[in-house]
N, C-alpha and C positions, 0 to 999 in steps of 0.2 A: 513553226507550225508543221512543217514536213516531218520533223522529228517526232512531234506529238502524234501525228497521224500514223506514223510507222509503228510507234509503240502500241497504239490502240489496235492496229491490225495484227500485230504479233500476239497481243493478249487474246483477241478473238479467235485467232487460229489455234492458240494453245488451249483455249477453252473448248473449242470444237473437237480437237483431238482428244481431250480428256473425256468429253461426253461420249465420243465414239468408243474410247477405251472402256468406259464404264458399261456402255450399252452392250458391247461385244465381250464383256468380261466373262459371261457365262459360257462363251464358246472358245475363248482363248486362254491359255495358261502356260506356264513353264512346263516343259516335258520332264516329268520325274522330279525327284528331290535333288537338292544340291549335294554335290559329292562330299563336301566337308561334314555335312550333317549326317549323311549315310555312314561315313567312317566313324563319326562320334557314336552313333547308335550301335554300330558293330562292336566298338570298344566297350560300350555299356553292357552289351549282351555277354561278352566274354567274362566280365566281372561278376555276373549273376550265376547263381546255382539253379539251373533249370532242369531238375530231375525228370520232370514230366513232359518235357519238350513243348512247353507252352509257346515258346518263341520260335517254333520251327520255320515259320514264314520269314524270319529275319535271315534271309539267305544272302551271303556276300555276293553271289552272282546276279542277284536281282537288283537292277540299278534303281528302280523306283521304290524307295523306302516308304513312300506315301501309301503303298498298298500293304505294308506290313501290319500285322496284328497290333492294335493299340495305338497306331500312328494316324494322326489327322493333319493334313497340310492345308495351307491357304489355297483357295481355288485359283487364284491368279498368280501369286508370286511363287508358290511352291514351298515356302518356308514351313517347317514343322511347327504347328501351333499347339498340338495336344499330344501328350504322351500318357496313355492310360494303361497301366500295368497291374490294375487291381485283380485279385484272385478270389477264388471261392474255396473249394476243397483242396485243390492242388496249388501249392504256394511256391513262389520264388524265394530264393535265399541269396546268400553271398553278400555283396556290397554294391553301393552305387558309385560308379567311377566318376571322377571329376570331369571327364569328357562331356558330361551333361551340360556344362556351361557353354559349350559350343552351340547349343540350340538357343541362340540369342533372342529368337522371337517367340519362344515358348510361353504360352498363356495358361495352359492347364497341365498340371502334373498330378497324377493319381497313382500312388504306390500302396494303396490300402490293402489290408488282408493278405499280407505276405509274412515271411519268416526271416527277418534280418537278425534274429538271435541276439537281441540286446545291444546291437550296435548303436552308437550315437547318430543322431540326424546330421548329415553332412553340413558343415558351415557354408560351403560354397553355394548352397541354395539361396543365401542372402544376396548374392550378386545377380540373381535372375530377376531384374527389375520389371520385366514385362508380365510376370506371373499375376494372373487374376484369380486362379483357382488352384488351391494346394490341398491335397488330401493325403495325410500320412497316418490315417487311423488304423489301429490294430495291425501294424506292419512289423511288429517286433522291435521297433525303436524304443530306446529308453535313455534316461539320464541318471547318473549316479552321484554327481557332485553339484554343489551349489553354483560353481562357476560355469559349468556346462549349461545349466539351466538359464543362467543370466545371459550367456552368450546367445543362446537360442532366442530368448525373448527380444533381445535388442536387434538381431538381424531380421526377425519377423517384423519389427516396427519399421524397418527400412524399406519394406516392400509396399510402397505407397499406392500401387495399383491393385493390391490384393482385395478381392471382394468376397471370396469364399475361402474359409479356413476350417479344416477338420483335423484336429489333433487327438481324437478320441483314442483311449487306451495307451497313450504315451504317458509315461511316469513323470509327472511334473511336481512331485511332492517336495522337491527342493526349490521350487519357484518362489518360495517365500511370499512377501507381500506385494511384489512388483507386477504380477501378471495382469491385474486389472488396469493399472496405470499404463502399462505398455500397450495393451490392446486399445486403450482409450486414445492412444496416439495414432490410430489407424482409422481416420474418419471415412475412408472409402469402404470399410467392411460392411457387407450386407448380410452375410451368414457366418456365424461363429459356433462351432461344435467342439465342446470339450468334455465329452463323455468319459467317465471313469479314468480320470487323469490323476487321481489321488490328491487333488487339491484340497487343502484344509482351511485356507484363509481367503476371505473375500472382503474387500475394503467396505467398511460401514458407510463411508462418505466419499464423495469425489468433489474436488474444487469446481469442476465443470464437466458436463457430460458431452463428449465429442462424438458419440455414436449416432451421428445425425442421420445416417442412412441404414443403420442396423435394423433388419427386419426379423432375423432369427437369432435367438440366443438360447443355446442348449447346454446346460451345466449339470445334466443328470448323472447319477452314480458317482458322486464325489464324497468328500469327508467334511464338508462345511458344517461347523458346529457353532452356529451363531443365529442371530435373528436375520430375517431376509432384509437386505439393505434397501433403504427407501429410494436410493438413486436409480434403481431398476425401473421404478414407476415413472421416472422422468424421461425415459426413452420413448418418446411419443410415436416413433416410427415403427415400433415393434408390432409384428404380425403374429409371431410365434414365440412363446416364453415357456421354457422347460426347466424346472428346478426340482423335480421329484427325485426321490431316493437319495436324499442327503440327510443330514442330522440337524436341519434347521429347527429352531424352537421359538417359542413365543407366539405372539399374534401375527397373523398374516397382514401386511400393511393394507389398509383399506384403499390406499391410493392406486393399487393395482386395478381396482374395479373401474378406474377412470381412464384406462388406456383404450381410447375409443377405436383405434385401428386393430385391436387385438382380435385375432380369429382363432388362435389356439392357445390354451393355457393348461400347463401340466404342473401341478403342485402336489408335493407329498413328502413324507418324512419316514426314515427308517426307525425312529423311536416314537415315543408317545407324547412329545412335548410341543408339537406344532398345533396351534389352536385356531379355530375359526367358528364364527356364528353363521351357520348357513343362511338363516333368514336374512341377516344383514348383508352377507356377502353376495347373495344372488339377486339383490336389488340394485346392483351397480349398473353402470352405463354400458351394458353389454349389447351394443347395437349391431356388432358384426361377429360376435362370438359363435363359432361353429363347433369347436371341440373343447370340452371341459373335462379335465381329468383331476380328481381330488382323491388322494389316498393318504389318510392318516387317522389316528384313533380319536382324537379329541374334536369330533364334529358335534357341536352343541345341538341337541335335538335331532329329530329325524329330517326327512326331506320335506321342505316347506312347500306350501302352495305357490309361492312366488316363483318356483321353477318354471311354471307355465308362462311367465312373462318373457323368457328368453326365446322368442319365436324364431330366431336365426339358428338356433342350436340344431346341429346335425348329429353329433356324437356326444353322448353323456356317459362318462365313466366315473363311478363313485365306489371307492373301496374303503370299507369301514374296519375299525378295530373290533376287539371283542366287546361283547355286551352292549352293542349299539342296536337298539330295537326300534321298530316303527313300521309304517306301512307306506306303500307307494301312493301318493296323492293322485286323485283322478285328474287334477289340474294338468298333469303331464300330457294328457291327450290334446292340450292346446298347442303342443309343439308339432305343428303340421309338417315341419321339415325333418323331424327326427328319423334317422335311419338306424341308429345304434343306441340301445339301452343296455348298459353294462353295470350291474350291481354285484359287489362281492362282500360277503360278510355282513349284510344288512339283515339282522335277525327279525323276520316278519312273523314267525310262528303262525302261519296261516296258509290257506290255499292260494293257488295262483289266481290273481285278480281276473275276473271274467270279462273285464272291459278292455283288456289289452288289444283286442281285435280292432279297436277304434283307431289305433296308430297305423293308418293305412300304408304309410311309406316305410314302415319299419322293415329293415333288412337283417338286422342282427339283434337277437334277444338273448341276453346272457344274465342269468340269475344264479350265481354260484354261492354255495354255503349260506343260503338265506333262510334256513329252517322252514322251507316250504313243505307242506304236508298234503296228504290226500292224493287223488289221481290227477292226471293231466286233463284239463278241460279241452279235449281235442276238438269238440264242436266249435268252441269259441276261437281257439288258435287257428282253426282252419280258415278263418276269415283273413288271416295275414298272408295274402296271396303273393306279396313281394318278399316274404321272409327267405333269406338265404342261409342264415345260421341260427340254430336253436340250441342253446347250451343251458341245461338245467342240472348240471352236475353237483354232486355232494350236497344233496338235500335229503329229505325224508319222504320223498314221493313214493307211492306204492301202487299196487294193482298191476294190471297188465299194461304193457306198452301199447298205446291205442293204435288200432289199425287205421284210424282216420289220418294219422300223420302221413300216410302215403299220398294224401291229397295235396300236400304242400309242394306243388310242382316246381317251384323255384329253389327249393332247399338244396344247399350245397354241403352244409356241415350239420350233422345231428350228433349231439353229445348229451348222453343221459347217464353217464357213469356215476358211481358212488351213491346209488339210491337203494330202494328196497323193491324194485320191480320184480315180479315173478311171472311164471307162465312162459309160453314160447314166444319167439320173435315173430311178429306178424309178417306174413309173406307180402303184404301190401307195400312194405318198405322197398320191395323190388321195383315199384313203379317210379321211384325217385330217380329219374334218368339223369338229373344234374348232380346227384350226390357225389361228392369227392371224399368226404370223411364220415365214417360211421364209428362211433365210440359208445358201446353199451357195457363197458367193463364194470367190474365190481358191483354186480347186482346179484339177484337170486334166480336168474332166468334158467329155465330147464328145457328139456325136450331136444328134438332133432333140428339141425340146421341143414336144410336141403338146398339143392342147386337153384330152386325156384326163387329163393330169397335174393339171389344175385343176378337174376336173369337179365334185367335191363340196366344194371349198374355199370355201364360202360365207362363212366367218368371216375369211378371209385379209385382212389389212390392210397387211402389210409383206412385200415380195418382193425379195430380193437374190440375183441369180444372176451378178453381175458378175465379171469376170476369170476366165472359163471360155471354152471354145471351143464354145459351144452355138449351135444354129441354131433360131430360132423358126419352127415350122411351123404356122401358123394361117391360117384362112380370112379373107378380107377382111371378111366380115360377122359374124365371131365376136363374141359378146357374153358376156364373162366373168361367172361367177356371183358374183364378189366386187366390193367397192369398196375399192380400195387407197388408203392414205394415203402409202405409201412405195414407190417403184418404182426399183430400181437394177439396170440391165441392161447396164452398161458392158462393152464388149468382146464382147458377144454379137452374133450376126448377125441384125439385124432388117430391114435394107434390101433393095433400094434405096428402096422406098416407105415413107413415114412410116406407122407402125403405126396403123391406123384404130381399133383397139379402145380406144385411149387416150381416144377421144371419150366412151366410156361411163363413164370414171372421174371422178366428180363430186367426190370427197373427197380427191384426191391433193394433198399439200403438199410432197413431195420427189420429184424426178424426175431420174434420171441416165441418159441415152441416149448417152453419149460413146463414140466409136469403135465404132459399130454399123452402119457401112456405109450410112447413110442419105444420100441425095442429093436434090437438087431444092429446091423452095421449100416452106417450112412452110405447111400449110393454115391458112386464116384462123381456123377454129374452135379451133385450138390456143391462140391468144392469149387466148381466153376462160377458159382454165384458169390462166393466170399470176397473176391477182390473189390466188389462194389458195396460191401456191407459196412456200416458204421456201428451196428448193433447185431450181435449174434447171441441168442439165449437158447440153450438146449438143456438146461439143468433139470435135475429130478426126473430123469427118464431111465431107461435100461439099455442105453446105447453102449456098444463095446467096439473094440477095434482101435487102430492107431489113427492119429491125426496126421494130415499132410505136413511135411516139414520141408520148407517153411510154410507157415499159414499166412496167406496174403489177405490183408484187410485194408479198409480205408484208414487214413491217418486219424489218430485219437479215437479208435474204435473201442466199443465195449464187447469183450469176449467173455461170456459166462457159460462154462460147460461143466459146472460142478455137479456132484452127486450123480455120476454115471459109472460106467465100468471101462472107461478109456484106459488104454495101457500103452506101453512103449515109452520112448523118450519124450521129454517136453519139447514141443516145437518152438522154433523162433517165429516171432510175429513181425512180419515185414510191414514197413510204413508206420510202425508204432501203434500204441494202444493207450487208452486212458484207464481202462480197467481190464485186468486179466485175472480171471477166477477159474482155476482148474482144480479146485479143492475136492476132496472126497472121491477120488478115482483110484486107479491102479498104476499111475505113472511111475516110472523107475529111472534109474540112472542119475547122473549129476544134473544140477541146474546149469544149462548152457550159458557161457559168457555172452553178454549183450543179447540176451534172449528176446528183448523187445527193442526194436528200433524206435527212435524218437524219444530220447531220454528226458526231454523237457516236458513230456505230456503224461507219463504214467503216474497215476495217483493211487492206484490200488493194485497190489500184487498178492494174490492169495493162492498158495500152492499147498495148503495144509491137507493132512490126512491122505497122504500118498505113500509111496515107497521110495522116495527120493533119497539118494545117498550122496557121498562126497562132501566137500566143504562148501561153505557159503561163498559164492564168487565175490572177489574183491570189487568188481565193477558194478555191483548193486549200489554202491555209493554214488554212481553217476546219475541215478534216477532222482534228480534233485527236487522234483515235484511230488515225490511219494508222500502220501499221508497215512496209508495203512499197509503194513508189511506183515504177512502171516505165513510162516514156514513151519508151523507147529505140526507135531505128530508125524514126523518123518524119520529118517535115519541119518541125519546130517552129523558130520564129525568136525573136529577142530574147534577153533575159537570164533569169536565174533570179529570180523575184519574191521580194522580201524577206519576203513572208508565209510562205514555206516554213520560215522560222525558228521558226514557232509549232508545228511538228510535233515536239513534244518526245518522242513515243514512236516516231518514225521510226527503223527499224533498217537498212533497205536502200533505196537510191535509185539508180535507173538512168536517166540522161538521155543516154546515149551514142548516137551515130549520128544526130544532128540537125544543125541549122544554128544552134545557140545561140551567142551571142557575148557580149562584154563580160567584166568581171572577175567572179570568184566572189563573190557577196554575202556579207558578213561575218555576216549574220543566221543563216546556217547553223550557226554555231558554237554556237547554242543547242540544236541537235539532238544532244545529248550521248549519245544511245543508239545512234548510227550504228555499224553494223558493216561496211557496204559503201557506198562512194561511187564511182560510175562515171560520169565526165563525158567519157569518151573520144570521139574522132572528132567534134569540134565545132570552133568557132572562138573558144574562150575565150582571153583574152589577159591580160597583166599578170603579176605574179609569182605563184607558187604560194603561197597564204596560209600564213603561219607558224602560225596558230591551228589548222590541221588537226592538227598534232602536239601541241597543247595541250588541245583541246576534246573529242577523241574517244578516250577511254581504252580503248574496246572495239573500235576499228577493226581489221578483219581485211583488207579489200581496199580499196586506193586505186588506182584506174585512171583515168589522165589522158592517155592517148596521143593523138597526132594532133590537137593543138591548137596554139596560138601562145603558150604560156606563155614568159616571159622571166625573166632573172635567175638567181640561184643556186638549187640544190636546198636547201630549208630544212633545216638540221641537226636541227630539232625533229621532223621526220618519223621520224628514227632513234631517237626516244625512245618510240615507240608499241610497247609490249611485245607486243601481240597481233597486230601487223602480219604477215600472211603473204604478201600480194601487193603489190608496189610497182611500178607501171608508169607511167612518165612518158616513154615513147619518142616520137620524132617531134615534138619541140617545139623551142623556140629557147633552151633552157637553156644557161648558160655557167658558167664558173668550175670549181672542182675538186669532186670527189666528197667529201662529208663524211667525216671520218676516224673518227668514233665509231660503233661497231656493237654495243657491249656490251649495249644495252637491247633489241635486236631478238630477244627470247627465243623468239618463235614461229618464227624462222628458224634458231635455234640448237638447239632441242630437237625431237627427232623426234616427230611426232604419229602414233601407231600405231593409234588407234581412230578410225574414221570417224564423224563426227557430221553427220547431215543437217541443213543449215541451212535452217530453214523458219520462216515467219512468218505471222501473221494467222490468221483462222478460229478455230474452237473448238480450244483446246489449242495454239494457235500452230502449226498444222500444214498450212496450205494452200499458201502461196507458197514454192516451192523456189528457193533461191539458184542463180544461173547466172552463168557467167563465161567469156569468150573470152580465151584466153591463147596467145601466140605461143610454141610449143614445137617445137624441132627443125625450124625453118624453115617451119612451117605453123600455121594457127590451129586450135586445138582448143577445143571447148566442154565445160565441166565443169558438172555439176548436182549429182547425189547425192554426189559425192566432193569437192566444193569445199573441205571442211574439211581435206583432205589436200594441197591444192595450195599450193606455196610457190614464189615466183618474184620475181626482181628484174630489171627491164628498164629500163635507162637509155639505150637506143640512140637513134641518129639525133638527136643534139643537138650542142652546141658545147662539150662538156665538155673540160677540159684538165687537165694535171698527171698525176701517176702514179696507178696503181691502188692504193688503200689496202690495206696488208697485213691490216688488220682484217677485210676481206671474207672471208679464209680461216677466220675463226672462225664463220661462219654454217654450221654443220655439217649442218643439215637442208636446205640449199638444193639443189634439183635442177635449177633453171633460172637461168642467169645470162647476161645479154646486155648488153654494153657497146659493141657495134659502132657504127660510123659516128660517131665522135667525134674528138677530137684528143689522145687520151691518149698519154703518152710514158713512157719508162722501161722497166722489165722486168716480166715476169710473175713474181710472187712464187714463190720456191722452195717455199713452203708450200701451193701450190695443191692438192697431193695430199691435204691434210687434208679437202677437200670430198668425202668418200667417197660421198655420195649424188648427186653431180652427174650428170645425164643429158644436159643440153644446155648447151654453153659456146660463146659467140660473142664473140670479141674482134676481129673483122675490121674493116678500114677504119679503123685508127688509126695511130699512129706509134710502136708498141712496138718496142723494139730488144733486143739481146742474144739469148742462146740460149733455146730452149724448155726449161723446167725438166724435169729428169729425173723428178721426182716426179709428173708428169702421168700417167705409166704406172700410178700407183696408183688412178686413177679407173676402177674396174672396172665401174661402171654407165654410163659415158659412151657414148652412142650417136650424138650429134651434136656435131661439133666444127668450128669455123670460125675460123681464125687468118689468113685471107687478107689481102693488101694491108696489110702492116706492114713493119717493117724488121728482122725477126728474122734471125738468122744461125746458122751451125753445123749440125751433124747433127741430123736429126729423131729424137727418141727412139723407141725400139722396146720392145716387150714388153707383156705383158698385154693390156689392152683396146685400146691404140693399134694393135696389129697387125691388128685387125679393121676399122680405119678406113682403107681403101685408096684413097679418092677423092683424087686429086692436087689438086682444087680447094680442099681444106681449107687448103692452104699456098700457093696461087698468089699472086703479087704480092710474095713475099719473095725477092728475087733472090739473097740470100746463104745460103739454106737448101739443104741437100743431103741425099741419102739417100732411100730408099724412103718414100713411094710416088712421089716425084719422080724424074725421069730423071737429074738432075744427081748425079754421083758425088762422094764426099768425098775430100779429100786425106788424107795420113797423120796430120797433127795432128787433123783433124776426125774421122778414123777412131778415134783413141785417145779423142777426146772422146765418141765414141758408144759406147764400151764401158761399158755400163750395168750398175749393180747392179740387183738385183731391185726394190729400193725406192729411196727418196730419201736425204737426208742422214743420216737415222737409221740406215739399213742400212749406209751407207758407214762411219760411225763404228764400227758393230758389226764390220764386216769388218777394219778396222785393229786393233781390239781383239783379235780372234781371232788375227791374224798375230803380234802381239806375244807372245801366250801360247804360240803354236806354237814360236817360237824359244826362249822362256824354258823350255819343257819339253823341248826337243830334247836339250840337253847332259846334264841329269841322267838322261834316259831312256836315252841311249846308254851312259852310265857304268854305270847299273844293269844293263842288258842284257849289256854286255861282261864285267863282273866276275862276274855270275851264271854265265855260260858258262865263263869261264876258271877260276873258283873250283871248279866241279865237276870239271874236268879235273885240277886240282892235288890235290884231296882224294880222288878216286876213281881208283885205279890201273887197274882193269879198263876203265873208260871211256877213260882216257888211252891205254892200249895199243891198244884197238879203234880209237880216233880216228886214231892215227898209222899203224896197219896199213892202214886204209882209204885213206889218201893214198899209201902205198907201192904198194898194188895198183893204184890209178888211174894212178900214174906208170908202172908196168910195162906196163899195157894201152896207154897212150898211146905209149910207146916202140915197142911191137910194131906198132901200127897205122901209125906213121910209116915204120917200116922196110919194111913190106909194101907200102905205097902209094907209097913213094918221096917222101914230103913232106919 
């Protein structure tokens, strides 16, 4: 009994002490962190590349590591619980030291948004069993082998306490079919984010669904190419489901509409094969749905009235494909909780509905590319007192920008770009004291922009007035009330002086002053702003002087200084750049080695049209992300360095207009993504490599004119199905023209849709492809319409033999030039099949025989040159040929006759010139018709004769009248002759 009493007393004392400990826990804790954990953190720091001193607080002399940046410790025990090293602009690099495992109580590890440069994720993370939160997204980690991926998946499955996992941007393409099954073995998971992991397979079925606690599943931006698996609809705990921007196809499972706890649904497809019937889909059991995002083309019907039944809806995003038309049903006003209405591509072809003001709680109204017409009904929209964002961009709205918009006192973002607004910018916009973004770009606004427009815009951070005809009218000492981070004023008139008010903008990170009539030298204070800039655009001005060297920018910056008068050496760009465009200036000297730091980020390098000399640096091959390289029209010497073969992502390369020489290096065949290869106007020699036709399956443009290539034209070039432009003019090529043209599909099939060829930058949209083509006897430059250009130029070589008849099968070809060779034989009678031909040049060859009659079928032909051959006979006439009246077209053919030449044709030649309307086909049709004419003549005469005579024989009254008529005519004729004496 005594023993029992003693045990109870000990238990009560222990319980009391525990309560005291808990009660006073807020006031008592271990002083500082543990020494072994501080040493582990110090070791970790030494293994990291911290160029920007982000971890400067991790001082060895500071004993309490709990106060270091990114460290959170337990309030009582002092153990390190959280290690948050996520970055933004400035990133950590290096590696993660195994000393991390010394943090045995670590529950949160965040390494996101860093630059670990393709290193594998450390295996030892699998031993950190206390981890509840792991974020490795966009940290530069990747996997290259199947086994590394499998190892990762299995140690992830061993983290039984893990509730939050974010592996976004980690390359899991080799994860095969196991990733779903492995994740299904982690029943504790609450949130799973696998954005842009290059996953391509998702299990269609699961034996059992163990995601019993999963609330968030985010699989956006992957490569799934299947139907949406039904097992997803069995995760009843889901609160947020994101499957958009994949390649899912088929019907969306109706069972998804039965996820009663769902509050967020994001569905969409990058192709056109995901289908849904909106009327049926929106009638689901959406009791808690707050966010609905649907983005795909095959939305059956427009927006149904049933949308008004989802009264819990707060945000509605509907993005439609092309040719989806309809109207916004008024039933949407039943959504009393609606704060965001986002419609993209919903072609309404109507004015803005005048009842939108009934959505009293609406904070965001976005109607992009909806074919809205007419003016903005400002009086109605003025009732949206809670509106914080109004985006009506890329419609067909017109008239003046309403002054009444200045009454939307809560407005923070106003975007009216890409419309047809004219007139001046109303000064009432200056009353929007909460406005942070103003975008009126790409309209037809005119007039002056005075300081009064910005008088009260103290919160403004983004200003885009580009592509208007506005004139800034500000005083030289103007101090704006705002601090802008984004300034886009391209095509506005700011010059000629450099705007001094920019000196007051201390927070700007994106600046575009292109085509603003600025001239002179940039003031020195301006270069103090560039270290914080991610976008610098000063193109198409008259700025001269030298650039600072080095030029300091933010990492992955856009530097566009083209079409000015900058001179001096090319500067080095510190911290790297994504786009560097210094084209069309007066830069001189060599290209500096490693001119751009951050070799993994540069996608566009354009140094064309300068005075750059020297050789192409070998280290250009280190810019492995390069998509567009343009060094054309400079004074470069030497050959193409073999290192350029390392540019596996290169899509367009222009080296034309230099003094480069030697043979084309075979290392280029590793650049299998090439679409344009322009080496023209250099001194390259040797044969045209056969591997060009074997290594570049997507090649569109092959331009090699004005070099010293020898040998035959490789027949492999004619196997490139995507080839649109083949230009090997003015070389030393010999032999015959290859005979096979069947695979030149891009020259056979007409391209009716223009596709702007652009590369690099965000969304691959910066560098616009350009090409000089000899058309109709002159050089024409194509940029935005390059995808529609088709041309074959084999002129000014030593080619011999006959013109292959297969050429006439290239039905899309508008430009064909074979001049200045030694071609013999005749022009094919089927030349008339090239119905799209606009320019044809066969001059200065040894072609004989007559000019084919079918050439008159070329109704688009506007340039023709057949001079200096051995053609004979009459020049065909008719159709388009009658408009080509210049005798020089046929000069040097001594046996030709007929207009437009002065030589007349003899009788044989005249008969030869009696042309049918078309060629051989029409000739056969004419003979066919003549045979039928004679075949029908005899029975026709017989039927007509016996029909007439039969009536006379059968009808007596007609017979009597007929003979009486002839008797009367005989008597009248006799009387006439007797009277006149005939």
